[in-house]
C-alpha positions in Angstrom: 30.7 -3.9 29.0 33.3 -5.5 26.8 33.3 -9.0 25.4 35.5 -10.1 28.3 32.5 -10.2 30.6 30.8 -12.6 28.1 33.9 -14.8 28.1 34.0 -14.8 31.9 30.3 -15.8 32.1 30.8 -18.7 29.6 33.9 -20.6 30.6 32.6 -23.7 28.7 32.6 -21.8 25.4 35.3 -20.3 23.2 33.7 -16.9 22.4 34.5 -15.5 19.0 33.9 -12.3 17.1 30.6 -10.5 16.8 28.5 -11.8 14.0 25.3 -9.8 14.3 23.7 -6.8 16.0 20.1 -5.5 16.4 17.9 -3.5 18.7 17.5 -6.5 21.0 21.2 -7.2 21.5 24.5 -8.4 20.0 25.3 -11.9 18.7 28.8 -13.5 19.0 30.0 -16.7 17.4 31.4 -19.4 19.7 32.2 -23.0 20.1 31.4 -25.4 22.9 34.8 -26.5 24.2 34.1 -30.1 25.0 31.5 -30.9 22.2 33.2 -28.8 19.5 29.7 -27.6 18.5 29.4 -24.1 16.8 27.0 -21.9 18.7 25.6 -18.3 18.5 25.6 -16.4 21.7 22.9 -13.7 22.1 23.9 -11.0 24.5 20.8 -9.2 25.7 21.0 -5.4 26.2 22.3 -4.0 29.4 18.9 -2.5 30.2 17.6 -6.0 30.7 20.1 -6.7 33.5 19.7 -3.4 35.1 15.9 -3.7 35.4 15.1 -6.5 38.1 11.6 -6.9 36.9 12.6 -7.2 33.2 15.4 -9.6 34.2 13.1 -11.9 36.0 10.7 -11.9 33.2 13.3 -12.8 30.7 14.6 -15.7 32.8 11.0 -17.0 32.8 10.8 -16.6 29.1 14.2 -18.3 28.6 12.9 -21.4 30.3 10.0 -21.5 27.8 12.3 -21.0 24.9 14.6 -23.8 26.0 11.6 -26.2 25.9 10.8 -25.4 22.3 11.8 -28.3 20.1 10.8 -27.9 16.5 12.6 -28.4 13.2 11.8 -24.8 12.2 12.8 -23.1 15.4 16.4 -22.2 16.3 17.0 -24.3 19.5 18.3 -22.7 22.7 21.1 -24.8 24.2 21.8 -22.7 27.3 20.9 -19.7 29.3 23.4 -17.9 31.6 22.6 -15.1 33.9 25.7 -13.9 35.9 28.2 -11.1 36.2 25.7 -8.6 34.9 25.1 -10.6 31.6 22.0 -12.3 30.2 23.2 -14.7 27.5 21.3 -17.1 25.3 23.4 -19.9 23.7 21.7 -21.1 20.5 22.4 -23.2 17.4 24.6 -21.3 14.9 23.2 -21.2 11.4 25.5 -20.1 8.6 23.2 -20.4 5.6 22.2 -16.8 5.7 18.9 -15.1 6.3 15.8 -14.9 4.1 16.4 -11.2 3.8 19.9 -11.7 2.4 18.6 -14.1 -0.3 15.5 -11.9 -1.0 17.7 -8.8 -1.5 20.3 -10.7 -3.4 19.3 -13.3 -6.0 15.6 -13.0 -5.1 13.0 -15.7 -4.4 10.4 -17.3 -6.6 6.8 -17.3 -5.4 7.1 -21.1 -4.6 10.2 -20.5 -2.5 8.5 -17.7 -0.6 5.4 -19.8 0.1 7.6 -22.7 1.3 9.6 -20.4 3.5 6.5 -18.9 5.1 4.9 -22.4 5.6 8.1 -23.4 7.5 7.9 -20.2 9.6 4.2 -20.8 10.4 5.0 -24.3 11.4 7.5 -23.1 13.9 5.4 -20.2 15.1 2.4 -22.4 15.7 4.5 -24.8 17.9 5.8 -21.7 19.9 2.2 -20.4 20.3 1.1 -23.7 21.6 3.8 -23.5 24.2 2.7 -20.0 25.2 5.5 -18.0 23.4 4.8 -15.2 21.0 7.5 -14.0 18.7 6.4 -10.3 18.0 9.3 -9.6 15.7 8.8 -11.8 12.7 10.7 -10.5 9.7 13.0 -11.8 6.9 16.1 -11.1 9.0 14.9 -13.4 11.8 14.4 -16.4 9.4 17.7 -18.2 9.0 18.8 -21.1 6.8 20.8 -24.1 7.8 23.5 -25.3 5.5 21.0 -27.9 4.3 18.4 -25.2 3.4 16.1 -25.7 6.4 14.4 -22.5 7.5 14.4 -21.7 11.2 12.8 -18.9 13.2 15.2 -17.0 15.5 14.8 -14.5 18.4 11.6 -15.9 19.9 10.1 -13.9 22.8 12.8 -11.3 23.2 10.7 -8.4 22.1 7.8 -9.4 24.3 10.1 -9.6 27.3 11.7 -6.3 26.8 8.5 -4.3 26.0 5.8 -6.4 27.7 4.1 -6.7 24.4 3.9 -3.0 23.7 5.8 -1.1 21.0 8.3 1.3 22.5 9.8 4.4 20.8 12.3 7.0 21.7 11.4 10.7 21.9 13.4 11.1 18.7 11.0 8.7 16.9 13.1 5.6 16.7 11.2 2.4 17.2 12.3 -0.6 19.4 11.5 -3.4 17.0 10.7 -3.5 13.3 7.8 -1.1 12.4 7.6 -2.5 8.8 6.0 -5.8 10.0 4.3 -4.7 13.3 0.7 -5.6 14.0 -1.7 -2.6 14.7 -2.7 -4.0 18.1 1.0 -4.5 19.0 1.8 -0.9 18.0 -1.0 0.4 20.3 -0.1 -1.8 23.3 -3.4 -3.7 23.2 -3.7 -7.4 24.4 -1.7 -9.7 22.1 -2.4 -13.1 20.6 -1.0 -15.3 17.9 -2.8 -13.0 15.5 0.0 -10.5 15.9 2.5 -13.0 14.6 0.1 -13.9 11.8 0.0 -10.3 10.8 3.8 -9.9 10.7 4.2 -13.2 8.8 1.5 -12.2 6.3 3.2 -8.8 5.8 6.5 -10.6 5.2 4.8 -12.9 2.6 3.2 -9.9 0.9 6.7 -8.4 0.5 8.3 -11.6 -0.7 5.6 -12.0 -3.4 5.7 -8.5 -4.8 9.0 -6.9 -3.6 7.3 -4.1 -1.6 5.4 -3.5 1.6 1.6 -3.2 1.8 1.7 0.5 2.7 3.2 3.6 1.0 6.8 4.4 2.0 8.1 7.5 3.5 7.6 9.5 6.7 9.9 7.5 9.1 9.2 4.8 11.6 6.4 6.5 13.5 4.6 7.3 10.2 5.0 3.7 9.2 3.4 2.5 12.4 0.6 5.1 12.1 -0.3 3.8 8.6 -0.6 0.2 10.0 -2.9 1.4 12.8 -5.2 3.7 10.8 -5.0 2.5 7.1 -6.0 -0.6 5.3 -3.2 -2.3 3.4 -3.0 -2.0 -0.4 -4.2 -5.0 -2.4 -1.4 -7.4 -3.3 -0.4 -6.6 -6.9 0.2 -9.1 -9.7 -0.6 -12.2 -7.6 -3.7 -14.2 -8.6 -6.4 -15.7 -6.4 -6.6 -17.6 -4.2 -3.1 -16.7 -3.0 -3.7 -13.0 -2.9 -6.9 -13.5 -0.8 -5.0 -15.6 1.8 -2.3 -12.9 2.1 -4.8 -10.1 2.5 -6.7 -11.9 5.1 -3.6 -12.4 7.1 -2.8 -8.7 7.3 -6.3 -7.4 8.1 -6.2 -4.5 10.6 -8.8 -6.1 12.8 -7.2 -9.2 14.6 -10.6 -10.9 14.5 -10.7 -10.6 10.7 -7.3 -12.5 10.4 -6.6 -16.1 10.8 -7.0 -17.2 14.4 -3.6 -18.8 14.6 -0.6 -19.7 12.5 -1.9 -23.2 11.6 -5.1 -22.0 10.0 -3.1 -19.5 8.0 -0.8 -22.3 6.9 -3.7 -24.5 5.9 -5.1 -21.9 3.6 -1.7 -20.9 2.3 -0.8 -24.5 1.5 -4.1 -25.0 -0.3 -3.7 -21.8 -2.4 -0.1 -22.7 -3.3 -1.2 -26.2 -4.3 -3.9 -24.8 -6.5 -1.5 -22.4 -8.3 1.6 -24.5 -8.4 0.3 -28.0 -8.5 -0.2 -30.6 -5.8 3.4 -31.7 -5.8 4.9 -28.2 -5.7 6.7 -28.7 -2.3 8.4 -31.9 -3.6 9.5 -30.1 -6.7 10.7 -27.2 -4.7 13.3 -29.3 -2.9 13.0 -27.2 0.3 12.7 -29.2 3.6 9.4 -28.1 5.1 7.9 -30.0 8.1 4.2 -29.6 8.1 1.4 -30.7 10.4 -0.8 -33.4 8.7 -3.7 -31.1 8.1 -1.4 -28.5 6.4 0.2 -31.2 4.3 -3.1 -32.5 3.2 -4.3 -29.1 2.2 -1.1 -28.6 0.1 -1.5 -31.9 -1.8 -5.3 -31.7 -2.3 -6.0 -31.9 -6.0 -7.0 -28.5 -7.5 -10.7 -28.2 -8.3 -10.1 -25.6 -11.0 -7.5 -25.3 -13.8 -4.5 -23.1 -13.1 -4.6 -19.7 -14.8 -1.9 -19.1 -17.4 -1.2 -15.7 -15.7 0.5 -17.6 -12.9 3.3 -18.8 -15.1 5.5 -15.7 -14.6 4.6 -15.6 -10.9 5.8 -19.1 -10.4 9.1 -18.8 -12.3 10.5 -15.3 -12.0 12.6 -14.5 -8.9 11.3 -11.5 -7.0 13.7 -9.1 -5.2 13.4 -6.6 -2.5 12.8 -3.0 -3.7 13.8 -1.6 -0.3 17.5 -1.5 0.5 16.8 -2.4 4.1 13.8 -2.0 6.4 13.8 1.0 8.7 16.5 0.4 11.3 15.4 -0.2 14.9 16.4 1.8 18.0 19.0 0.4 20.4 17.9 -0.5 23.8 20.3 1.1 26.3 20.3 2.6 29.7 20.4 6.1 28.3 17.3 5.6 26.1 14.1 7.1 27.2 11.4 4.8 25.8 7.7 5.4 25.8 4.8 3.4 24.4 4.1 4.2 20.8 0.4 4.7 21.6 1.4 7.8 23.6 3.3 9.3 20.6 1.3 8.5 17.5 -1.9 10.3 17.1 -5.1 9.6 15.1 -4.9 11.3 11.7 -6.8 14.5 11.5 -10.1 14.4 9.7 -9.9 15.7 6.1 -13.1 17.7 6.6 -11.6 20.9 5.3 -10.6 19.3 2.0 -14.1 17.8 1.6 -15.5 21.3 2.4 -13.4 22.9 -0.3 -14.5 20.1 -2.8 -18.2 20.7 -1.9 -17.9 24.5 -2.2 -16.1 24.1 -5.6 -18.8 21.8 -6.9 -21.6 24.1 -5.8 -19.9 27.1 -7.4 -19.3 25.0 -10.6 -23.1 24.2 -10.8 -24.0 27.9 -10.3 -21.4 29.9 -12.3 -22.5 28.8 -15.9 -26.1 29.9 -15.1 -25.4 33.3 -13.7 -22.2 34.4 -15.4 -23.4 34.6 -19.0 -21.9 37.9 -19.9 -23.6 40.6 -22.1 -24.8 39.0 -25.4 -25.2 40.9 -28.7 -28.6 42.6 -29.2 -29.5 40.6 -32.3 -30.1 36.9 -32.4 -31.0 34.8 -35.5 -32.5 31.4 -34.9 -32.7 29.0 -37.9 -31.8 25.6 -39.3 -28.1 25.9 -39.9 -28.4 23.8 -43.0 -30.1 26.8 -44.6 -28.0 29.8 -45.8 -27.6 32.6 -43.3 -29.2 35.7 -44.6 -26.9 38.7 -44.2 -25.3 41.6 -46.2 -21.6 41.4 -46.7 -18.7 39.5 -48.1 -17.5 37.2 -45.3 -19.3 35.6 -42.4 -17.1 34.5 -39.4 -18.6 32.2 -36.8 -16.9 31.8 -33.4 -17.5 29.7 -30.2 -16.0 31.3 -27.1 -13.6 33.2 -29.3 -12.5 30.1 -31.2 -13.2 30.4 -35.0 -15.5 27.7 -36.4 -16.1 29.0 -39.9 -15.0 31.8 -42.2 -17.5 31.7 -45.1 -17.5 34.0 -48.2 -20.7 35.2 -49.8 -21.8 32.8 -52.5 -24.7 34.2 -54.4 -27.8 36.0 -53.4 -29.0 33.2 -51.0 -26.6 34.1 -48.2 -23.8 32.3 -46.4 -23.8 28.5 -46.5 -22.0 27.1 -43.4 -19.7 24.1 -44.0 -20.9 20.7 -42.8 -18.4 20.5 -40.0 -19.6 23.7 -38.5 -23.2 22.7 -38.7 -22.3 19.4 -37.0 -20.4 21.2 -34.2 -22.9 24.0 -33.3 -25.7 22.9 -31.0 -26.6 26.0 -29.1 -25.7 29.7 -29.5 -22.6 31.0 -31.2 -21.4 34.4 -32.3 -21.5 35.5 -35.9 -20.1 38.6 -37.5 -20.2 39.8 -41.1 -17.3 42.0 -42.2 -17.1 45.1 -39.9 -20.7 45.0 -38.8 -21.8 44.5 -35.2 -21.8 40.8 -34.1 -25.1 38.9 -33.7 -26.0 35.5 -32.1 -26.6 32.6 -34.3 -28.8 29.8 -32.8 -29.6 26.4 -34.2 -33.2 25.5 -34.0 -32.4 21.7 -33.9 -32.1 19.7 -30.7 -28.7 20.3 -29.2 -28.1 16.5 -28.6 -27.7 16.1 -32.4 -24.5 18.3 -32.2 -21.0 17.9 -31.0 -21.5 20.7 -28.5 -24.5 18.9 -26.9 -23.5 15.2 -27.2 -19.8 15.9 -26.7 -20.3 17.8 -23.5 -22.6 15.1 -22.1 -20.1 12.4 -22.9 -17.2 14.4 -21.5 -19.2 14.9 -18.3 -20.0 11.2 -17.9 -16.4 10.2 -18.8 -14.8 12.6 -16.2 -17.3 11.7 -13.5 -16.7 7.9 -14.0 -12.9 8.3 -13.9 -12.9 10.6 -10.9 -15.2 8.2 -9.0 -12.9 5.3 -9.9 -9.8 7.3 -8.8 -11.4 8.3 -5.5 -12.4 4.7 -4.8 -8.9 3.4 -5.5 -7.5 6.1 -3.2 -9.8 5.1 -0.4 -8.8 1.5 -0.8 -5.1 2.3 -1.0 -4.9 0.8 -4.5 -3.1 3.8 -5.9 -1.1 6.8 -4.6 0.0 10.3 -5.8 -0.5 9.3 -9.5 -4.2 9.3 -9.0 -4.1 12.6 -7.2 -2.2 14.2 -10.0 -4.5 12.7 -12.6 -7.5 14.2 -10.8 -6.4 17.7 -11.9 -6.9 17.3 -15.7 -10.0 15.2 -15.0 -11.5 17.9 -12.8 -10.6 20.5 -15.5 -12.4 18.4 -18.1 -15.4 18.1 -15.7 -15.6 21.9 -15.3 -15.4 22.4 -19.1 -18.1 19.8 -19.7 -20.5 21.4 -17.2 -19.8 24.9 -18.8 -20.4 23.7 -22.3 -23.5 21.6 -21.4 -25.2 24.5 -19.6 -24.2 26.8 -22.5 -25.9 24.5 -25.0 -29.1 24.3 -22.9 -29.3 28.1 -22.2 -30.0 30.7 -24.9 -26.7 32.4 -24.3 -23.2 32.2 -25.9 -20.5 30.3 -24.1 -17.5 32.5 -23.2 -13.9 31.6 -22.6 -13.6 33.4 -19.2 -16.5 31.3 -17.8 -15.0 28.2 -19.3 -11.7 28.9 -17.5 -13.6 29.6 -14.3 -15.5 26.4 -14.5 -12.4 24.4 -15.3 -10.5 25.8 -12.3 -13.5 25.0 -10.0 -13.7 21.5 -11.4 -9.9 20.9 -10.9 -10.1 22.3 -7.3 -13.0 20.0 -6.4 -11.3 17.0 -7.9 -8.0 17.7 -6.3 -9.5 18.4 -2.9 -11.6 15.2 -3.0 -8.6 13.1 -4.1 -6.4 14.5 -1.2 -9.2 13.9 1.3 -9.7 10.3 0.0 -5.9 9.7 0.2 -5.8 10.8 3.9 -5.8 8.0 6.5 
């Protein structure tokens, strides 16, 4: 239909140009002819009018929306259903959206907390009236010319989808997958906790410039991460604010705040602790709070403010995403199905864990069984004493790497330099001139050498860092950087095991076994890292 049907359905309004568009309809500017009041006219998608059940449901919801009277909710002035149109006439706000400010000049942490407190105030009032929003995002928070934040588009998503998340067969999502709650994505029963999740996700983004999950993969992958993964910890934001945000985006609805007001109480208290009890007054942003929320914000801090919050409080934070993933359009030609029917649980990474386990077992066995064929002669002595042999030059090597080239100095034999004596802790190869090589073994404890102590320290170092990386990957605190770093760490682990076993056994370490152990260690570390990174 053209705009002429909208004009015909609203004779009391002068309908202007289109000023907005989204997955849930088109918005036109307009003016009430008699009152001269600017309005925004929301034109619902055609699919709403064509579906009698959806149409009746929306009319019921429109009555609830018209009753909402709150300073932080965009008021609905009128609802018209005629000539095939479903039209909501609302207050027109020309101060821009939170997203436009966030992606433009940026927002300070205080501004973000004030904006979210205003949104939570409006959301709680709507929840008390029995209306869920289900599409809270920065683009649905609008500013008046006086800087008051108001929440727009209440209830439309719930009416259209009956609370479930709908997707097209091509993978486009009806709604905004970046902020969607896990239970909403799966079509489970909904409560105010779904709006708490979306608002908490928005606050997370406003405070650090990014979303709590890794990017990439498209809308369905974005939803799948929210259903099956835990969010990444909020970076560069101190407690108690970080803890409040993370509780609001817990995957389990029962682990979140039970409603928007309890979220607001903790948020106001955390902001008061970090920014000072008069932070809202200094902010200069009109925010209408319930008495208990206001009291939490102005309660004196029990602890001194950490100096690390100075940059957080002063520096504007900007969006790192150009725009969230665009939503699908609701039209008569769209074939929509619940997201729960499309997204599948992630496959278990058991194969990766099996590869890691086999590699570790092989790493533990190879140094013991693959020792090679040693020379027939072995000399065991204190390496501080001269090595008795006939010839002019003694060459000592470790796995083919030269450690010493000593000329004959008198009748006592070859005196090894101090560095070589300090390095050697097990068996090495020695060769005098063109004579057959022989094994040279130190009779001192190997732990007093670099080969012994160094291999043990390298083993402990690589194990500690690998365990730390795996834990961070499981908790979504890091991404591919930790996976890439696992390769050299695994290589070091393999070399440490090879050298440690070689020191303890009466055999010479060889380079081929060292490479084999290094590859096995790298394979084990890489497989375990990829398995830990999997949902």
